[in-house]
C-alpha positions as a Markdown table, in Angstrom:
| # | Residue | x | y | z |
|---|---|---|---|---|
| 1 | Unk | 121.6 | 60.4 | -88.1 |
| 2 | Unk | 118.2 | 58.0 | -88.1 |
| 3 | Unk | 115.4 | 58.0 | -85.2 |
| 4 | Unk | 113.7 | 55.1 | -84.4 |
| 5 | Unk | 109.2 | 55.8 | -85.4 |
| 6 | Unk | 106.2 | 53.8 | -85.9 |
| 7 | Unk | 107.5 | 53.5 | -89.7 |
| 8 | Unk | 111.0 | 52.3 | -89.1 |
| 9 | Unk | 114.4 | 54.3 | -88.8 |
| 10 | Unk | 113.7 | 58.1 | -90.1 |
| 11 | Unk | 115.9 | 60.7 | -90.2 |
| 12 | Unk | 115.6 | 64.3 | -88.5 |
| 13 | Unk | 114.9 | 65.8 | -92.1 |
| 14 | Unk | 111.9 | 63.0 | -92.2 |
| 15 | Unk | 110.6 | 63.9 | -89.4 |
| 16 | Unk | 110.4 | 67.2 | -90.1 |
| 17 | Unk | 109.1 | 66.8 | -93.4 |
| 18 | Unk | 106.2 | 64.3 | -91.7 |
| 19 | Unk | 105.1 | 66.7 | -88.8 |
| 20 | Unk | 105.8 | 70.4 | -90.9 |
| 21 | Unk | 102.3 | 72.3 | -91.4 |
| 22 | Unk | 102.6 | 74.1 | -94.7 |
| 23 | Unk | 102.2 | 77.5 | -94.3 |
| 24 | Unk | 100.6 | 79.5 | -97.4 |
| 25 | Unk | 102.6 | 82.9 | -98.7 |
| 26 | Unk | 103.1 | 85.6 | -95.7 |
| 27 | Unk | 100.5 | 87.9 | -97.5 |
| 28 | Unk | 97.7 | 85.3 | -97.8 |
| 29 | Unk | 94.8 | 86.2 | -95.8 |
| 30 | Unk | 95.0 | 82.8 | -93.7 |
| 31 | Unk | 99.0 | 83.0 | -92.9 |
| 32 | Unk | 98.8 | 83.5 | -89.2 |
| 33 | Unk | 95.7 | 81.2 | -88.7 |
| 34 | Unk | 97.9 | 78.0 | -87.7 |
| 35 | Unk | 99.4 | 79.9 | -84.8 |
| 36 | Unk | 95.9 | 80.5 | -83.2 |
| 37 | Unk | 97.1 | 76.9 | -81.4 |
| 38 | Unk | 99.4 | 79.1 | -79.1 |
| 39 | Unk | 96.7 | 82.1 | -78.6 |
| 40 | Unk | 95.3 | 80.8 | -75.2 |
| 41 | Unk | 98.3 | 81.7 | -73.2 |
| 42 | Unk | 99.2 | 85.4 | -71.8 |
| 43 | Unk | 102.6 | 85.6 | -73.8 |
| 44 | Unk | 103.3 | 84.7 | -77.5 |
| 45 | Unk | 106.9 | 85.3 | -78.6 |
| 46 | Unk | 108.0 | 85.4 | -81.9 |
| 47 | Unk | 111.7 | 85.2 | -82.8 |
| 48 | Unk | 114.2 | 85.6 | -85.8 |
| 49 | Unk | 117.1 | 84.1 | -86.9 |
| 50 | Unk | 118.8 | 87.3 | -87.7 |
| 51 | Unk | 117.7 | 91.0 | -87.3 |
| 52 | Unk | 117.7 | 92.0 | -91.1 |
| 53 | Unk | 114.9 | 89.3 | -92.7 |
| 54 | Unk | 112.0 | 90.5 | -94.7 |
| 55 | Unk | 109.9 | 87.5 | -94.4 |
| 56 | Unk | 110.7 | 87.1 | -90.6 |
| 57 | Unk | 109.1 | 90.4 | -89.9 |
| 58 | Unk | 106.3 | 90.0 | -92.5 |
| 59 | Unk | 105.2 | 87.0 | -90.6 |
| 60 | Unk | 105.1 | 88.4 | -87.5 |
| 61 | Unk | 103.5 | 91.3 | -88.0 |
| 62 | Unk | 100.5 | 89.1 | -89.8 |
| 63 | Unk | 100.6 | 87.2 | -86.3 |
| 64 | Unk | 100.8 | 90.0 | -84.3 |
| 65 | Unk | 97.8 | 91.7 | -86.1 |
| 66 | Unk | 95.9 | 88.3 | -85.7 |
| 67 | Unk | 96.3 | 88.0 | -82.2 |
| 68 | Unk | 95.1 | 91.6 | -81.7 |
| 69 | Unk | 92.2 | 91.3 | -83.9 |
| 70 | Unk | 91.3 | 87.8 | -83.2 |
| 71 | Unk | 92.4 | 86.7 | -79.8 |
| 72 | Unk | 92.6 | 90.0 | -77.8 |
| 73 | Unk | 96.1 | 90.7 | -77.7 |
| 74 | Unk | 96.8 | 94.6 | -76.1 |
| 75 | Unk | 100.6 | 94.6 | -75.9 |
| 76 | Unk | 103.5 | 94.2 | -78.8 |
| 77 | Unk | 106.4 | 94.5 | -76.8 |
| 78 | Unk | 109.6 | 94.2 | -79.0 |
| 79 | Unk | 113.4 | 94.3 | -78.7 |
| 80 | Unk | 113.5 | 98.1 | -79.0 |
| 81 | Unk | 114.9 | 100.7 | -76.9 |
| 82 | Unk | 111.7 | 101.9 | -74.1 |
| 83 | Unk | 111.9 | 105.8 | -75.5 |
| 84 | Unk | 111.8 | 105.2 | -78.9 |
| 85 | Unk | 109.2 | 102.6 | -78.9 |
| 86 | Unk | 107.1 | 105.0 | -76.4 |
| 87 | Unk | 106.9 | 107.3 | -79.4 |
| 88 | Unk | 105.5 | 104.9 | -81.7 |
| 89 | Unk | 103.0 | 103.8 | -79.1 |
| 90 | Unk | 101.5 | 107.6 | -78.9 |
| 91 | Unk | 101.4 | 107.4 | -82.6 |
| 92 | Unk | 99.3 | 103.7 | -82.3 |
| 93 | Unk | 97.1 | 105.3 | -79.5 |
| 94 | Unk | 96.5 | 108.4 | -81.7 |
| 95 | Unk | 98.2 | 111.0 | -79.3 |
| 96 | Unk | 100.2 | 114.0 | -80.2 |
| 97 | Unk | 103.5 | 113.9 | -81.2 |
| 98 | Unk | 106.6 | 114.6 | -78.7 |
| 99 | Unk | 108.0 | 117.8 | -79.8 |
| 100 | Unk | 111.2 | 117.4 | -82.1 |
| 101 | Unk | 111.4 | 113.6 | -81.1 |
| 102 | Unk | 112.2 | 111.3 | -84.2 |
| 103 | Unk | 112.7 | 107.3 | -82.6 |
| 104 | Unk | 114.5 | 104.9 | -84.0 |
| 105 | Unk | 117.9 | 107.1 | -85.4 |
| 106 | Unk | 120.6 | 105.0 | -83.6 |
| 107 | Unk | 122.3 | 101.8 | -84.6 |
| 108 | Unk | 121.0 | 99.3 | -85.8 |
| 109 | Unk | 118.5 | 101.9 | -87.4 |
| 110 | Unk | 117.0 | 99.1 | -89.9 |
| 111 | Unk | 115.8 | 97.1 | -87.5 |
| 112 | Unk | 112.3 | 99.0 | -86.5 |
| 113 | Unk | 112.9 | 101.8 | -89.2 |
| 114 | Unk | 111.7 | 100.0 | -92.2 |
| 115 | Unk | 108.2 | 99.7 | -93.9 |
| 116 | Unk | 107.2 | 96.6 | -92.2 |
| 117 | Unk | 107.0 | 98.4 | -88.8 |
| 118 | Unk | 105.5 | 101.3 | -90.5 |
| 119 | Unk | 102.5 | 99.4 | -92.1 |
| 120 | Unk | 102.2 | 97.2 | -88.5 |
| 121 | Unk | 101.8 | 101.0 | -86.4 |
| 122 | Unk | 99.4 | 102.4 | -89.2 |
| 123 | Unk | 97.2 | 98.9 | -88.9 |
| 124 | Unk | 97.6 | 99.4 | -85.0 |
| 125 | Unk | 96.4 | 103.2 | -85.3 |
| 126 | Unk | 93.6 | 102.3 | -87.4 |
| 127 | Unk | 92.7 | 99.2 | -84.8 |
| 128 | Unk | 92.7 | 101.9 | -82.0 |
| 129 | Unk | 90.5 | 104.2 | -83.3 |
| 130 | Unk | 87.1 | 104.2 | -81.2 |
| 131 | Unk | 88.3 | 101.9 | -78.7 |
| 132 | Unk | 88.7 | 102.9 | -74.9 |
| 133 | Unk | 92.3 | 103.1 | -73.8 |
| 134 | Unk | 92.0 | 100.1 | -72.0 |
| 135 | Unk | 91.0 | 98.2 | -75.1 |
| 136 | Unk | 93.8 | 99.6 | -77.5 |
| 137 | Unk | 96.8 | 98.1 | -78.6 |
| 138 | Unk | 100.2 | 99.3 | -77.0 |
| 139 | Unk | 103.8 | 99.3 | -79.1 |
| 140 | Unk | 106.3 | 99.0 | -76.3 |
| 141 | Unk | 110.2 | 98.3 | -76.3 |
| 142 | Unk | 111.8 | 96.2 | -73.6 |
| 143 | Unk | 115.3 | 97.0 | -74.3 |
| 144 | Unk | 117.7 | 99.0 | -72.3 |
| 145 | Unk | 120.3 | 100.4 | -74.6 |
| 146 | Unk | 119.5 | 104.3 | -74.8 |
| 147 | Unk | 120.2 | 105.2 | -71.0 |
| 148 | Unk | 120.5 | 108.9 | -72.6 |
| 149 | Unk | 116.7 | 108.9 | -73.8 |
| 150 | Unk | 115.4 | 106.9 | -70.9 |
| 151 | Unk | 116.7 | 109.9 | -68.7 |
| 152 | Unk | 115.3 | 112.8 | -71.1 |
| 153 | Unk | 111.8 | 111.5 | -70.6 |
| 154 | Unk | 112.1 | 111.0 | -66.8 |
| 155 | Unk | 113.2 | 114.8 | -66.7 |
| 156 | Unk | 110.8 | 115.8 | -69.2 |
| 157 | Unk | 108.0 | 114.4 | -67.1 |
| 158 | Unk | 109.1 | 115.5 | -63.9 |
| 159 | Unk | 109.4 | 119.1 | -65.4 |
| 160 | Unk | 105.6 | 118.9 | -66.2 |
| 161 | Unk | 103.8 | 117.6 | -63.2 |
| 162 | Unk | 106.8 | 118.4 | -60.2 |
| 163 | Unk | 109.5 | 121.0 | -61.1 |
| 164 | Unk | 111.4 | 120.6 | -57.7 |
| 165 | Unk | 111.5 | 116.5 | -58.0 |
| 166 | Unk | 113.1 | 117.3 | -61.3 |
| 167 | Unk | 115.7 | 119.4 | -59.8 |
| 168 | Unk | 116.7 | 116.7 | -57.7 |
| 169 | Unk | 116.7 | 114.1 | -60.5 |
| 170 | Unk | 118.9 | 116.1 | -62.5 |
| 171 | Unk | 121.4 | 116.2 | -59.7 |
| 172 | Unk | 121.2 | 112.4 | -59.3 |
| 173 | Unk | 121.8 | 111.9 | -63.0 |
| 174 | Unk | 124.5 | 114.2 | -63.1 |
| 175 | Unk | 127.0 | 112.0 | -62.7 |
| 176 | Unk | 125.7 | 109.5 | -65.9 |
| 177 | Unk | 125.4 | 112.6 | -68.3 |
| 178 | Unk | 129.3 | 112.6 | -69.4 |
| 179 | Unk | 128.8 | 109.1 | -70.5 |
| 180 | Unk | 125.1 | 108.8 | -72.0 |
| 181 | Unk | 125.7 | 109.0 | -75.3 |
| 182 | Unk | 128.7 | 106.7 | -75.0 |
| 183 | Unk | 128.1 | 103.9 | -72.3 |
| 184 | Unk | 131.3 | 101.7 | -72.9 |
| 185 | Unk | 133.2 | 104.5 | -72.0 |
| 186 | Unk | 131.7 | 104.7 | -68.6 |
| 187 | Unk | 132.6 | 101.2 | -68.0 |
| 188 | Unk | 136.0 | 101.9 | -68.6 |
| 189 | Unk | 135.9 | 104.8 | -66.0 |
| 190 | Unk | 134.0 | 103.2 | -63.4 |
| 191 | Unk | 136.8 | 101.0 | -62.5 |
| 192 | Unk | 139.0 | 103.6 | -61.9 |
| 193 | Unk | 137.1 | 106.6 | -60.3 |
| 194 | Unk | 134.1 | 107.6 | -58.1 |
| 195 | Unk | 131.4 | 106.8 | -60.0 |
| 196 | Unk | 129.7 | 103.9 | -57.9 |
| 197 | Unk | 128.1 | 106.6 | -56.6 |
| 198 | Unk | 125.9 | 106.7 | -59.4 |
| 199 | Unk | 124.2 | 103.3 | -58.8 |
| 200 | Unk | 122.7 | 104.6 | -55.6 |
| 201 | Unk | 121.4 | 107.9 | -57.2 |
| 202 | Unk | 119.4 | 106.3 | -60.1 |
| 203 | Unk | 118.1 | 103.5 | -57.8 |
| 204 | Unk | 116.8 | 106.5 | -55.5 |
| 205 | Unk | 115.4 | 108.4 | -58.5 |
| 206 | Unk | 113.9 | 104.7 | -59.5 |
| 207 | Unk | 112.4 | 104.3 | -56.1 |
| 208 | Unk | 111.1 | 107.6 | -56.3 |
| 209 | Unk | 108.8 | 107.4 | -59.5 |
| 210 | Unk | 108.0 | 103.7 | -58.6 |
| 211 | Unk | 106.3 | 105.4 | -55.5 |
| 212 | Unk | 104.7 | 107.9 | -57.4 |
| 213 | Unk | 103.4 | 105.3 | -59.9 |
| 214 | Unk | 101.7 | 103.3 | -56.8 |
| 215 | Unk | 100.1 | 106.5 | -55.5 |
| 216 | Unk | 98.8 | 107.2 | -59.0 |
| 217 | Unk | 97.5 | 104.0 | -60.2 |
| 218 | Unk | 94.0 | 104.3 | -58.6 |
| 219 | Unk | 93.5 | 107.8 | -60.3 |
| 220 | Unk | 94.7 | 106.4 | -63.6 |
| 221 | Unk | 98.4 | 107.6 | -64.0 |
| 222 | Unk | 98.7 | 109.2 | -67.2 |
| 223 | Unk | 102.1 | 109.0 | -68.4 |
| 224 | Unk | 103.6 | 107.5 | -65.2 |
| 225 | Unk | 104.0 | 103.9 | -66.8 |
| 226 | Unk | 106.4 | 105.6 | -69.2 |
| 227 | Unk | 108.2 | 107.5 | -66.7 |
| 228 | Unk | 108.5 | 104.9 | -64.0 |
| 229 | Unk | 109.8 | 102.4 | -66.4 |
| 230 | Unk | 112.2 | 104.7 | -67.8 |
| 231 | Unk | 113.5 | 105.0 | -64.5 |
| 232 | Unk | 113.7 | 101.5 | -64.1 |
| 233 | Unk | 115.8 | 101.5 | -67.4 |
| 234 | Unk | 118.3 | 104.1 | -66.1 |
| 235 | Unk | 119.1 | 102.2 | -62.9 |
| 236 | Unk | 119.1 | 98.8 | -64.7 |
| 237 | Unk | 121.4 | 100.1 | -67.8 |
| 238 | Unk | 123.9 | 101.8 | -65.3 |
| 239 | Unk | 124.5 | 98.5 | -63.6 |
| 240 | Unk | 124.6 | 97.0 | -67.3 |
| 241 | Unk | 127.3 | 99.1 | -68.4 |
| 242 | Unk | 129.3 | 99.2 | -65.4 |
| 243 | Unk | 129.4 | 95.3 | -65.6 |
| 244 | Unk | 129.8 | 95.5 | -69.7 |
| 245 | Unk | 133.0 | 96.5 | -70.0 |
| 246 | Unk | 134.0 | 93.3 | -67.5 |
| 247 | Unk | 132.7 | 90.9 | -70.2 |
| 248 | Unk | 131.0 | 87.3 | -69.2 |
| 249 | Unk | 127.2 | 86.3 | -68.9 |
| 250 | Unk | 126.4 | 88.7 | -66.2 |
| 251 | Unk | 125.7 | 91.6 | -68.7 |
| 252 | Unk | 123.5 | 89.3 | -70.6 |
| 253 | Unk | 122.1 | 88.2 | -68.1 |
| 254 | Unk | 121.1 | 91.3 | -66.6 |
| 255 | Unk | 119.7 | 92.7 | -69.8 |
| 256 | Unk | 117.6 | 89.6 | -70.6 |
| 257 | Unk | 116.2 | 90.0 | -66.9 |
| 258 | Unk | 115.4 | 93.7 | -67.2 |
| 259 | Unk | 113.3 | 92.8 | -70.6 |
| 260 | Unk | 111.4 | 90.0 | -68.5 |
| 261 | Unk | 110.8 | 92.4 | -65.7 |
| 262 | Unk | 109.4 | 95.3 | -68.3 |
| 263 | Unk | 107.2 | 92.5 | -69.7 |
| 264 | Unk | 106.0 | 91.6 | -66.3 |
| 265 | Unk | 105.5 | 95.4 | -65.8 |
| 266 | Unk | 103.6 | 95.4 | -69.0 |
| 267 | Unk | 101.2 | 92.5 | -68.2 |
| 268 | Unk | 100.3 | 93.8 | -64.4 |
| 269 | Unk | 99.7 | 97.3 | -65.7 |
| 270 | Unk | 97.1 | 95.9 | -68.2 |
| 271 | Unk | 95.5 | 93.5 | -66.0 |
| 272 | Unk | 95.2 | 89.9 | -65.2 |
| 273 | Unk | 93.7 | 88.9 | -68.6 |
| 274 | Unk | 96.2 | 91.0 | -70.5 |
| 275 | Unk | 97.7 | 89.3 | -73.7 |
| 276 | Unk | 101.3 | 90.0 | -75.2 |
| 277 | Unk | 102.9 | 89.5 | -78.1 |
| 278 | Unk | 106.8 | 90.0 | -78.1 |
| 279 | Unk | 109.1 | 90.3 | -80.9 |
| 280 | Unk | 112.9 | 89.6 | -80.2 |
| 281 | Unk | 116.2 | 87.6 | -81.4 |
| 282 | Unk | 116.0 | 83.6 | -81.5 |
| 283 | Unk | 119.1 | 83.9 | -78.8 |
| 284 | Unk | 116.3 | 85.7 | -76.4 |
| 285 | Unk | 113.3 | 84.0 | -77.0 |
| 286 | Unk | 114.6 | 80.3 | -77.0 |
| 287 | Unk | 114.8 | 78.5 | -73.7 |
| 288 | Unk | 118.8 | 79.1 | -72.7 |
| 289 | Unk | 118.6 | 75.8 | -71.2 |
| 290 | Unk | 118.4 | 73.9 | -74.2 |
| 291 | Unk | 121.8 | 75.7 | -75.8 |
| 292 | Unk | 125.4 | 76.1 | -75.0 |
| 293 | Unk | 124.2 | 79.7 | -73.9 |
| 294 | Unk | 123.6 | 77.6 | -70.4 |
| 295 | Unk | 125.7 | 74.7 | -70.8 |
| 296 | Unk | 129.2 | 76.4 | -71.6 |
| 297 | Unk | 128.3 | 80.2 | -70.7 |
| 298 | Unk | 126.2 | 80.2 | -67.9 |
| 299 | Unk | 123.4 | 82.7 | -69.6 |
| 300 | Unk | 120.0 | 82.6 | -69.1 |
| 301 | Unk | 117.4 | 84.3 | -71.6 |
| 302 | Unk | 114.0 | 86.1 | -72.0 |
| 303 | Unk | 112.4 | 82.9 | -73.1 |
| 304 | Unk | 113.7 | 80.9 | -70.2 |
| 305 | Unk | 112.8 | 83.2 | -67.7 |
| 306 | Unk | 109.3 | 83.6 | -69.3 |
| 307 | Unk | 108.7 | 80.1 | -68.9 |
| 308 | Unk | 109.9 | 80.0 | -65.4 |
| 309 | Unk | 107.8 | 82.6 | -64.6 |
| 310 | Unk | 104.8 | 82.0 | -66.5 |
| 311 | Unk | 104.9 | 78.2 | -67.1 |
| 312 | Unk | 102.2 | 77.0 | -69.9 |
| 313 | Unk | 101.0 | 80.4 | -70.4 |
| 314 | Unk | 104.3 | 81.1 | -72.5 |
| 315 | Unk | 104.9 | 80.2 | -76.0 |
| 316 | Unk | 108.1 | 80.2 | -78.0 |
| 317 | Unk | 108.3 | 80.3 | -81.6 |
| 318 | Unk | 111.7 | 80.6 | -83.4 |
| 319 | Unk | 112.3 | 81.7 | -86.9 |
| 320 | Unk | 115.2 | 80.0 | -89.6 |
| 321 | Unk | 116.3 | 80.1 | -93.0 |
| 322 | Unk | 118.5 | 78.2 | -94.9 |
| 323 | Unk | 119.7 | 80.8 | -97.2 |
| 324 | Unk | 119.1 | 84.4 | -99.3 |
| 325 | Unk | 120.1 | 87.7 | -98.5 |
| 326 | Unk | 120.1 | 89.9 | -94.8 |
| 327 | Unk | 120.2 | 93.3 | -94.1 |
| 328 | Unk | 123.0 | 93.4 | -91.7 |
| 329 | Unk | 126.6 | 95.3 | -91.0 |
| 330 | Unk | 130.3 | 93.6 | -90.5 |
| 331 | Unk | 130.7 | 95.6 | -87.6 |
| 332 | Unk | 128.7 | 97.7 | -84.5 |
| 333 | Unk | 127.6 | 101.0 | -85.9 |
| 334 | Unk | 129.4 | 100.4 | -89.3 |
| 335 | Unk | 127.6 | 101.1 | -92.3 |
| 336 | Unk | 124.4 | 98.6 | -93.0 |
| 337 | Unk | 124.5 | 96.5 | -96.4 |
| 338 | Unk | 122.8 | 93.6 | -97.9 |
| 339 | Unk | 124.9 | 90.7 | -97.6 |
| 340 | Unk | 124.6 | 86.9 | -99.0 |
| 341 | Unk | 123.5 | 84.0 | -96.4 |
| 342 | Unk | 125.7 | 81.2 | -96.8 |
| 343 | Unk | 123.9 | 78.1 | -97.4 |
| 344 | Unk | 123.3 | 76.4 | -93.9 |
| 345 | Unk | 125.9 | 74.5 | -92.2 |
| 346 | Unk | 125.9 | 70.6 | -93.0 |
| 347 | Unk | 125.8 | 69.6 | -89.3 |
| 348 | Unk | 122.6 | 72.3 | -88.5 |
| 349 | Unk | 119.2 | 72.2 | -87.5 |
| 350 | Unk | 118.9 | 74.3 | -90.1 |
| 351 | Unk | 120.4 | 72.0 | -92.8 |
| 352 | Unk | 117.9 | 69.6 | -91.5 |
| 353 | Unk | 115.2 | 71.7 | -92.1 |
| 354 | Unk | 115.9 | 72.4 | -95.9 |
| 355 | Unk | 116.5 | 68.5 | -96.6 |
| 356 | Unk | 113.3 | 68.3 | -95.5 |
| 357 | Unk | 112.2 | 69.5 | -99.0 |
| 358 | Unk | 109.6 | 71.8 | -97.5 |
| 359 | Unk | 110.0 | 75.3 | -98.6 |
| 360 | Unk | 107.7 | 77.2 | -96.1 |
| 361 | Unk | 106.2 | 75.7 | -92.8 |
| 362 | Unk | 105.3 | 75.8 | -89.0 |
| 363 | Unk | 106.4 | 73.1 | -87.0 |
| 364 | Unk | 104.7 | 72.2 | -83.6 |
| 365 | Unk | 107.5 | 70.5 | -81.2 |
| 366 | Unk | 104.9 | 68.8 | -79.3 |
| 367 | Unk | 103.5 | 67.2 | -82.2 |
| 368 | Unk | 104.7 | 63.8 | -81.9 |
| 369 | Unk | 107.0 | 62.1 | -79.5 |
| 370 | Unk | 109.5 | 60.7 | -81.9 |
| 371 | Unk | 109.9 | 64.5 | -83.7 |
| 372 | Unk | 110.6 | 65.8 | -80.2 |
| 373 | Unk | 113.0 | 62.8 | -79.2 |
| 374 | Unk | 114.8 | 63.6 | -82.6 |
| 375 | Unk | 115.1 | 67.6 | -81.8 |
| 376 | Unk | 116.1 | 67.0 | -78.4 |
| 377 | Unk | 119.9 | 66.0 | -79.6 |
| 378 | Unk | 122.6 | 68.7 | -79.8 |
| 379 | Unk | 123.0 | 70.0 | -83.3 |
| 380 | Unk | 124.2 | 73.3 | -84.3 |
| 381 | Unk | 122.1 | 76.3 | -84.7 |
| 382 | Unk | 122.4 | 79.6 | -86.7 |
| 383 | Unk | 122.3 | 82.8 | -85.1 |
| 384 | Unk | 122.8 | 86.3 | -86.9 |
| 385 | Unk | 122.2 | 89.5 | -85.5 |
| 386 | Unk | 123.0 | 93.1 | -86.6 |
| 387 | Unk | 126.2 | 91.9 | -87.4 |
| 388 | Unk | 126.9 | 89.3 | -90.0 |
| 389 | Unk | 130.6 | 87.8 | -91.2 |
| 390 | Unk | 130.1 | 85.0 | -93.4 |
| 391 | Unk | 133.5 | 84.4 | -93.8 |
| 392 | Unk | 133.9 | 83.5 | -89.9 |
| 393 | Unk | 130.3 | 81.8 | -89.8 |
| 394 | Unk | 130.7 | 78.9 | -87.9 |
| 395 | Unk | 132.7 | 80.4 | -84.8 |
| 396 | Unk | 130.7 | 83.8 | -85.3 |
| 397 | Unk | 127.3 | 82.6 | -85.4 |
| 398 | Unk | 126.9 | 78.9 | -85.0 |
| 399 | Unk | 126.4 | 77.6 | -81.6 |
| 400 | Unk | 125.0 | 73.7 | -80.2 |
| 401 | Unk | 121.5 | 73.2 | -79.4 |
| 402 | Unk | 118.6 | 71.0 | -78.5 |
| 403 | Unk | 115.7 | 72.5 | -80.8 |
| 404 | Unk | 112.7 | 71.0 | -79.3 |
| 405 | Unk | 113.7 | 72.0 | -75.7 |
| 406 | Unk | 114.7 | 75.8 | -76.8 |
| 407 | Unk | 111.2 | 76.3 | -78.6 |
| 408 | Unk | 107.2 | 75.1 | -78.8 |
| 409 | Unk | 107.2 | 76.0 | -82.4 |
| 410 | Unk | 109.4 | 76.9 | -85.5 |
| 411 | Unk | 108.8 | 78.5 | -88.7 |
| 412 | Unk | 110.9 | 78.0 | -91.8 |
| 413 | Unk | 111.5 | 79.6 | -94.7 |
| 414 | Unk | 114.1 | 78.1 | -96.9 |
| 415 | Unk | 115.1 | 81.2 | -98.8 |
| 416 | Unk | 114.8 | 84.6 | -97.7 |
| 417 | Unk | 115.3 | 88.0 | -98.8 |
| 418 | Unk | 117.1 | 91.3 | -96.9 |
| 419 | Unk | 114.6 | 93.8 | -95.2 |
| 420 | Unk | 114.5 | 96.9 | -97.0 |
| 421 | Unk | 115.3 | 99.8 | -94.7 |
| 422 | Unk | 116.6 | 103.4 | -95.7 |
| 423 | Unk | 120.0 | 104.1 | -95.5 |
| 424 | Unk | 121.0 | 106.9 | -92.8 |
| 425 | Unk | 121.5 | 110.0 | -94.3 |
| 426 | Unk | 119.2 | 109.3 | -97.4 |
| 427 | Unk | 115.4 | 109.6 | -97.5 |
| 428 | Unk | 113.1 | 107.1 | -96.0 |
| 429 | Unk | 112.0 | 105.8 | -99.3 |
| 430 | Unk | 108.8 | 103.7 | -98.7 |
| 431 | Unk | 108.4 | 105.4 | -95.1 |
| 432 | Unk | 105.6 | 107.7 | -94.2 |
| 433 | Unk | 105.7 | 111.3 | -94.4 |
| 434 | Unk | 104.2 | 111.6 | -91.0 |
| 435 | Unk | 105.2 | 110.9 | -87.6 |
| 436 | Unk | 106.2 | 108.4 | -85.7 |
| 437 | Unk | 109.0 | 108.2 | -88.8 |
| 438 | Unk | 108.6 | 111.8 | -90.1 |
| 439 | Unk | 108.3 | 114.9 | -88.5 |
| 440 | Unk | 104.9 | 116.4 | -89.7 |
| 441 | Unk | 102.7 | 114.9 | -87.1 |
| 442 | Unk | 98.8 | 114.5 | -87.9 |
| 443 | Unk | 96.5 | 115.4 | -85.4 |
| 444 | Unk | 95.6 | 113.9 | -82.5 |
| 445 | Unk | 92.5 | 111.4 | -82.2 |
| 446 | Unk | 92.3 | 111.3 | -78.7 |
| 447 | Unk | 93.0 | 108.5 | -76.6 |
| 448 | Unk | 95.3 | 108.1 | -73.6 |
| 449 | Unk | 98.4 | 106.3 | -72.9 |
């Protein structure tokens, strides 16, 4: 399709080529510098078109380091379970390792247990050395899947500070315990049993911990932020698994609302000048109002909710590719594989980026009115999660979108490679021997959570 411009009619691919800013190799010292244009806000969200592409991880790590080092970001919030990320957060802050806990063991293990994340955590640990706790950069999980881990973290905290409260919490959580490792079964059981009582119990537990957090805030609170967030997670997860069985948009909306609320809690805890870098899939950081997620399914997203809450203080950056390889699985909880990514659909936004002839670029959606207008009409866009089904790709992985409404910026790698990650049950090749990815913790370097 051609679009009118000052130089006549141009295709979307030509407009992309005209306004794209070429990027150097990801490992180049100045790779992340062009992203400074979005450094003034409170929240920079970095997406990905799949959960298993090396270039997306490496690029986000480089941008994150720059936002911490040059622009003062202290929150790295990722699409990961809060309890697992809390272990990594202790690592980057130089705190002691929790005994017998090895994070990121659940499917999809490769998302966070990989060499790019290990290198970023090591870098953050070095960066934090010698800095006061309030100036340190922390690593946090926004997601809500690990209900069992969250219950365990809440109880461990209460066991230490208030054994009587721990006994009450155990009684309250007791109705959830049979389902903690198989939440889908809980969703089925709740339709035909008295498990509705769980909702009141976990909400009461959440309320108790939030009251503790408020009472202790003036005194510093220690691990209260972590424990209170775990209590919120259990309450939200109970509701999520209750409605998940019924299907529809409600479960998705609850999950993204939980992630946005968690981000808000992190920003509030860190103070009015705090800045966050968020890592999540394009389907979460993109504004749903510019896609069929909203038009056809009634879903909202983390990026949409953040824009509605913080306005111009939020920047949403999507990532895409034309072809290559990806680490993914054919089904949930199946074996991870390196799969070939099919060339992008001829009617897709990705094909327009490919046809621009630029192999690696950053596109500012507000660079020119004609560019924004051209990318505001509907076209297909590809979304690969931890599951990839290339033989049904259009039905399984594409949806209609308006890219200039979804994102503030777009990062393009024409050819990409699979994220390298160890296979479960095999040695973690390329991973550090020490925690958080091994079981031999280094000595504490001090600091505070």
